[in-house]
N, C-alpha and C positions, 0 to 999 in steps of 0.2 A: 505492500501499499504506499510506503513513504517512498517509492521511486517513482510513483504515478500521481504524486500529488500537483507536480505543475505542467503536465502535459497537455492538457485541454489547452488552444487559444481560444480567449474570450472574442466575442462576437462584439466587432465597434460600429454597430448598427442601432438606429434608433435612439432615444432618451435615455439618459441614464436616470436613477431614482430620483437623483437631487432635481434634476431639470423638471420630471414628472410631477415632483410635490410642489414645487415652487410654480410652475405651468409656465415655463419660459424655454425656449430652445438655445443651446447654448452652453457652454458650461462658464465661459468668461462672463454672462450674463446673470446666469445663476448664482454666481458667488461676489458680484460686485457690490462693494460696500459690505461684505460680511466680514465676520472673524472666524476663526477656527484655532480649536485646541486641539491637543493630543493626549488622549487620556491612555495610560499603559500601564502594565503589569510586568515586571521581570521577576523571575523565579529566586533571584538572590536579594534583590531589592525590595519587591514589593509593588504598591499602585505608585504612579507619579502623574502629574499635569503637566503639561509642557505648553506654553504660548508660542505663536507662531507669527510669521509676518508673511504678508501678501507679497509675491514677487512675480514676474512676467509670466513665469512658468507654471505658477502654482503656489501654495503654501511650504514654507521652510520653518522648522522648529528653532526656537531661540533657546538651544539647549543649555546655555548658563543662567537662565531663569527656571528651570525645571523645578517643580515644587514637589519634592518627595512627600508621601502620606504613608509610607510604612507598608508593613504588609497585613495589618488591620485598620480598617477605616474606622476614626474617631468620630462619633457625631458632631456636626457641624463644621468638622475640620474638611470634610469634603466640599459644604458649600463655599467656604470662605477661599479655598485653593480656587475652586472654578471661578469666584467672582475675578480674583486677582490675575488669575491667568487671563481672564476675558479682558479686563483692563489693560494688560501688560501686551495683548496680542495687537498687531498692526496691519491695517489694510494699505492698498496699493493708493 
């Protein structure tokens, strides 16, 4: 199974889920004026939230501003981290 995980070529036809949800055609229009954050989990580090900046080719993580939440999320800490990451994220 692990050898076959990335063998299918994705179809590049039609609207993306984001475009369908927002109701526009084109990725650039769908993300115009919007911010993005990266919520992730790493086996030895736990959860983290990273703000991003928008560049010409998409969103890029601002790694030095990553907010580590640890292996267990404490009530209220996730909310504060989300607000902080959204505020630190930048749009083009």
